[in-house]
Legacy VTK file of the C-alpha trace (Angstrom):
# vtk DataFile Version 3.0
C-alpha trace
ASCII
DATASET POLYDATA
POINTS 357 float
-186.333 66.675 -189.694
-188.001 70.038 -189.128
-190.582 71.288 -191.603
-189.695 74.514 -193.373
-192.093 77.320 -192.450
-192.697 80.620 -194.197
-193.247 83.519 -191.787
-195.910 85.964 -192.923
-197.259 89.141 -191.380
-200.113 90.826 -193.209
-201.603 94.171 -192.214
-203.209 97.268 -193.683
-204.942 100.493 -192.777
-208.581 100.387 -193.796
-212.075 100.718 -192.394
-214.981 98.621 -191.194
-218.266 99.089 -189.403
-219.124 98.021 -185.873
-222.415 97.769 -184.028
-222.933 98.123 -180.299
-223.375 94.355 -180.025
-220.145 93.823 -181.997
-218.358 95.862 -179.350
-219.951 93.927 -176.485
-219.121 90.502 -177.964
-215.541 91.437 -178.844
-214.859 92.763 -175.361
-216.546 89.781 -173.685
-214.651 87.068 -175.587
-211.322 88.897 -175.208
-211.934 89.051 -171.454
-213.280 85.523 -170.905
-211.330 83.632 -173.620
-214.135 81.068 -174.190
-217.929 81.062 -173.966
-220.855 78.836 -174.960
-223.577 80.011 -177.327
-226.134 79.681 -174.523
-224.045 81.847 -172.208
-223.611 84.527 -174.880
-227.371 84.614 -175.465
-228.160 84.743 -171.738
-225.649 87.528 -171.040
-226.721 89.809 -173.858
-230.453 89.116 -173.670
-230.217 90.468 -170.122
-228.868 93.674 -171.686
-231.880 93.977 -173.981
-230.674 92.240 -177.156
-232.768 89.514 -178.774
-231.551 85.915 -179.088
-231.775 86.271 -182.880
-229.572 89.378 -182.838
-226.972 87.652 -180.665
-226.924 84.554 -182.880
-226.475 86.644 -186.035
-223.702 88.712 -184.494
-221.861 85.617 -183.273
-221.754 84.422 -186.876
-220.470 87.818 -187.990
-217.805 87.773 -185.293
-216.622 84.408 -186.619
-216.256 86.024 -190.051
-214.428 88.990 -188.478
-211.980 86.530 -186.843
-212.923 87.732 -183.366
-213.835 84.213 -182.291
-214.304 80.712 -183.697
-216.795 77.970 -182.892
-215.460 74.560 -181.842
-218.233 71.991 -182.541
-216.654 69.216 -180.443
-216.704 71.475 -177.369
-219.825 73.437 -178.330
-217.870 76.523 -177.343
-216.658 79.755 -178.867
-212.991 80.596 -178.432
-211.189 83.896 -178.928
-208.922 84.300 -181.960
-205.691 86.285 -181.712
-206.419 88.166 -184.956
-209.636 89.497 -183.448
-208.040 90.193 -180.082
-205.434 92.418 -181.699
-208.074 94.195 -183.789
-210.174 94.887 -180.700
-207.110 96.370 -178.971
-206.466 98.495 -182.071
-210.050 99.792 -182.099
-209.781 100.743 -178.421
-206.447 102.507 -178.927
-207.766 104.558 -181.885
-211.307 105.342 -180.757
-210.545 108.860 -179.458
-208.635 109.816 -182.623
-211.290 108.746 -185.144
-212.386 112.329 -185.882
-208.757 113.384 -186.342
-207.394 110.701 -188.670
-207.390 109.978 -192.371
-206.241 106.648 -193.761
-205.622 105.673 -197.336
-203.789 103.596 -199.898
-201.214 104.558 -202.523
-200.706 102.347 -205.575
-198.966 102.842 -208.915
-201.275 102.400 -211.917
-199.267 102.952 -215.083
-197.971 106.548 -215.070
-200.422 107.494 -212.297
-200.740 106.968 -208.568
-204.136 105.844 -207.384
-205.127 107.355 -204.067
-207.853 105.717 -202.008
-209.055 107.580 -198.924
-211.119 105.479 -196.541
-214.350 106.967 -195.298
-215.638 106.756 -191.746
-218.725 108.004 -189.943
-216.510 110.111 -187.679
-215.227 112.331 -190.492
-216.408 115.932 -190.559
-218.377 117.502 -193.463
-215.365 119.694 -194.453
-213.333 116.515 -195.025
-215.998 115.188 -197.363
-215.978 118.526 -199.188
-212.226 118.129 -199.811
-212.893 114.820 -201.555
-215.384 116.474 -203.903
-213.136 119.452 -204.626
-210.263 117.121 -205.547
-212.485 115.090 -207.877
-212.273 111.926 -205.850
-215.149 109.582 -206.582
-217.150 107.396 -204.249
-216.147 103.747 -204.573
-217.074 100.539 -202.751
-216.681 99.883 -199.978
-216.759 103.251 -198.148
-213.883 105.044 -199.818
-213.026 107.906 -202.163
-210.682 107.167 -205.040
-208.853 109.032 -207.787
-205.782 108.905 -210.039
-203.108 111.593 -209.938
-199.733 112.361 -211.411
-197.013 111.424 -208.888
-196.155 115.078 -208.239
-199.748 116.041 -207.342
-200.849 113.219 -205.006
-199.328 114.723 -201.871
-201.099 118.028 -202.591
-204.410 116.196 -202.396
-203.395 114.479 -199.148
-202.277 117.889 -197.840
-205.792 119.273 -198.261
-207.240 116.380 -196.278
-204.648 116.692 -193.516
-205.085 120.441 -193.020
-208.857 119.969 -192.691
-208.700 117.437 -189.844
-209.537 118.678 -186.343
-207.049 118.077 -183.540
-207.536 115.210 -181.062
-209.369 116.452 -177.978
-208.922 113.335 -175.818
-205.647 111.410 -175.540
-206.918 108.803 -173.054
-206.591 105.105 -173.838
-209.907 103.708 -175.043
-211.832 100.778 -173.585
-215.225 99.106 -173.925
-217.069 102.038 -172.340
-215.310 104.592 -174.552
-215.978 102.632 -177.750
-219.637 102.112 -176.836
-220.027 105.822 -176.062
-218.423 106.983 -179.322
-220.262 104.468 -181.512
-223.586 105.282 -179.831
-223.056 109.000 -180.481
-222.495 108.327 -184.186
-225.568 106.091 -184.433
-227.759 108.710 -182.755
-226.596 111.395 -185.212
-227.431 109.353 -188.305
-230.625 110.483 -190.050
-231.700 106.907 -190.784
-230.463 105.593 -187.428
-228.428 102.847 -189.098
-227.214 100.779 -186.113
-223.493 100.868 -186.902
-220.510 103.186 -187.217
-217.684 102.995 -189.742
-214.218 103.621 -188.312
-210.540 103.457 -189.274
-208.698 100.267 -188.289
-205.334 98.505 -188.648
-205.876 94.714 -188.592
-202.892 92.362 -188.530
-202.292 88.617 -188.710
-199.118 86.616 -188.190
-198.843 83.188 -189.835
-196.259 80.432 -190.177
-197.043 78.562 -193.378
-195.689 75.115 -194.164
-195.773 74.172 -197.879
-198.943 72.047 -197.379
-200.653 74.845 -195.428
-199.847 77.387 -198.109
-201.121 74.966 -200.777
-204.427 74.506 -198.934
-204.714 78.262 -198.336
-204.166 79.191 -201.982
-206.452 76.424 -203.259
-209.285 77.267 -200.871
-209.096 80.977 -201.656
-209.065 80.288 -205.402
-211.917 77.753 -205.460
-214.186 79.610 -203.035
-213.959 82.998 -204.757
-214.150 84.663 -201.357
-216.030 84.217 -198.062
-219.500 82.722 -198.111
-220.687 86.003 -196.525
-219.672 87.738 -199.777
-221.363 85.172 -202.038
-218.335 82.891 -202.052
-218.669 79.114 -202.362
-218.004 76.773 -199.395
-215.384 74.158 -200.317
-215.450 70.544 -199.146
-212.535 68.438 -197.956
-212.930 66.196 -201.004
-212.626 69.206 -203.339
-209.393 70.183 -201.636
-208.090 66.626 -202.090
-208.938 66.677 -205.797
-207.247 70.029 -206.349
-204.058 69.388 -204.346
-201.514 66.573 -204.136
-201.846 66.413 -200.370
-203.024 63.609 -198.102
-206.209 63.894 -196.065
-204.122 64.290 -192.911
-202.063 67.124 -194.378
-205.193 68.965 -195.498
-206.912 68.512 -192.134
-203.824 69.742 -190.254
-203.620 72.798 -192.518
-207.313 73.591 -192.081
-207.075 73.256 -188.309
-204.169 75.707 -188.197
-205.935 78.185 -190.479
-209.087 77.942 -188.349
-207.093 78.631 -185.189
-205.629 81.739 -186.815
-209.037 83.051 -187.921
-208.331 82.666 -191.647
-210.812 79.862 -192.365
-214.042 78.682 -190.737
-216.405 75.751 -191.133
-219.871 76.117 -192.615
-221.939 72.939 -192.393
-218.891 70.704 -192.725
-217.389 72.682 -195.616
-214.811 75.464 -195.416
-214.772 79.154 -196.316
-212.340 82.025 -195.790
-213.357 84.403 -193.018
-214.033 87.954 -194.125
-211.123 89.362 -192.136
-208.816 86.504 -193.090
-209.626 86.875 -196.773
-208.986 90.622 -196.722
-205.648 90.182 -194.958
-204.316 87.197 -196.907
-205.383 88.174 -200.424
-202.967 91.118 -200.286
-200.152 88.629 -199.770
-201.415 86.286 -202.501
-201.838 89.134 -204.990
-198.395 90.567 -204.182
-199.485 94.141 -204.930
-197.134 97.070 -204.359
-199.735 99.169 -202.550
-198.862 101.116 -199.397
-201.478 101.971 -196.765
-201.067 104.846 -194.324
-202.749 106.862 -191.593
-202.181 110.486 -190.567
-203.472 111.696 -187.204
-203.704 115.344 -186.092
-202.318 114.738 -182.600
-201.613 118.212 -181.191
-201.974 121.811 -182.367
-199.332 121.772 -185.131
-198.125 118.164 -184.879
-199.150 115.108 -186.859
-198.504 111.381 -186.475
-197.754 109.354 -189.599
-198.102 105.566 -189.621
-197.292 103.269 -192.535
-198.484 99.669 -192.498
-195.505 97.355 -192.999
-196.600 93.808 -193.859
-193.714 91.375 -194.339
-194.228 91.374 -198.114
-193.867 95.156 -198.446
-191.126 95.959 -200.964
-187.672 96.002 -199.343
-186.831 99.389 -200.900
-189.873 100.963 -199.265
-189.109 99.362 -195.895
-185.579 100.788 -196.084
-186.964 104.194 -197.069
-189.245 104.235 -194.021
-186.343 103.569 -191.657
-184.206 106.222 -193.337
-186.973 108.788 -192.821
-187.326 108.045 -189.111
-190.002 105.352 -189.039
-189.781 103.040 -186.030
-191.431 99.716 -185.262
-192.853 99.240 -181.765
-195.276 96.341 -182.276
-194.157 92.723 -181.877
-195.749 92.147 -185.295
-193.273 94.586 -186.893
-196.137 96.704 -188.200
-196.942 99.582 -188.502
-193.961 101.921 -188.870
-194.630 104.917 -186.625
-192.974 108.266 -187.266
-192.165 110.905 -184.631
-194.699 113.682 -184.219
-193.920 116.271 -186.860
-195.263 119.221 -188.736
-197.492 118.680 -191.732
-194.689 119.293 -194.234
-192.594 116.538 -192.636
-195.436 114.052 -193.019
-195.965 115.029 -196.650
-192.243 114.709 -197.335
-192.281 111.051 -196.272
-195.415 110.334 -198.293
-193.868 111.982 -201.357
-190.767 109.799 -200.965
-193.021 106.717 -200.931
-194.888 107.974 -203.999
-191.596 108.499 -205.827
-190.507 104.952 -204.965
-193.816 103.483 -206.140
-193.529 105.414 -209.396
-190.232 103.780 -210.376
-191.133 100.184 -209.451
LINES 1 358
357 0 1 2 3 4 5 6 7 8 9 10 11 12 13 14 15 16 17 18 19 20 21 22 23 24 25 26 27 28 29 30 31 32 33 34 35 36 37 38 39 40 41 42 43 44 45 46 47 48 49 50 51 52 53 54 55 56 57 58 59 60 61 62 63 64 65 66 67 68 69 70 71 72 73 74 75 76 77 78 79 80 81 82 83 84 85 86 87 88 89 90 91 92 93 94 95 96 97 98 99 100 101 102 103 104 105 106 107 108 109 110 111 112 113 114 115 116 117 118 119 120 121 122 123 124 125 126 127 128 129 130 131 132 133 134 135 136 137 138 139 140 141 142 143 144 145 146 147 148 149 150 151 152 153 154 155 156 157 158 159 160 161 162 163 164 165 166 167 168 169 170 171 172 173 174 175 176 177 178 179 180 181 182 183 184 185 186 187 188 189 190 191 192 193 194 195 196 197 198 199 200 201 202 203 204 205 206 207 208 209 210 211 212 213 214 215 216 217 218 219 220 221 222 223 224 225 226 227 228 229 230 231 232 233 234 235 236 237 238 239 240 241 242 243 244 245 246 247 248 249 250 251 252 253 254 255 256 257 258 259 260 261 262 263 264 265 266 267 268 269 270 271 272 273 274 275 276 277 278 279 280 281 282 283 284 285 286 287 288 289 290 291 292 293 294 295 296 297 298 299 300 301 302 303 304 305 306 307 308 309 310 311 312 313 314 315 316 317 318 319 320 321 322 323 324 325 326 327 328 329 330 331 332 333 334 335 336 337 338 339 340 341 342 343 344 345 346 347 348 349 350 351 352 353 354 355 356
């Protein structure tokens, strides 16, 4: 008898920071599939990084779901979630100066607009945030509440301020390193990272036991250990579920393979990327995330993230307005290049739908 599985795709537009070593490790593991800790250290020490820096970044890459450590093999292995994110970063690197990304969510009679910040954004874009009374909020975003009929006007001011893309080439390791290095060199404090816009995605097939373990671990841990969460032991999972040891271990192994969970000293914690992706599904919020890119002189590209739990009415609305899905993950919905007013028309339709939910 086959076990019933729940298909889940989670995705969102957001932001995160990357360092030069992040870029190197992500590209290396995606190219080589597996690598030992010793090999990682040898390779990147030859490039001028310290062994301590490499070790710290390997741990961060485990939390970012780029790779996972397999103790029995003493090897790191690539994780699909991280592979897809690395491909997304490469594909968007040349448009970082020409994109805004944000989130729309109904809050009572208002719509909350979050606009994600990046180090590639121009000073005029930051001025728009101030003029529209958006406030700084953690982590790296501007936020404000608007009446449904005024949100798109605020987005309009951001969109018309964005410069046009100057390079339409596909990005790669060299391009990402070049762009990130330029940002780092421009920073007054020389902080060794650059914030950029991303669209992470994960695809899961959850059996009832796996979902039970996932929900229990996320609830008990209160987040990843990197964010002051609490590592959870196997015995704690047994106490707080009605599952056998074998069922829990099978669930944990699957979640580790997908980059959602990792081991810390024999206990378990959500990864940072896994927690961010899955908690949207567990919270069942009605938020919509989007990105607008100034592609050519008068043309803009609108993308709407379409996780599997996005409201059916909104998914239908996107198709009716010309959104098309090209990714095997069924996210994001990509709209034909259009004038600014066409982009704002779709966003206003989404805002109207959120307002009546």
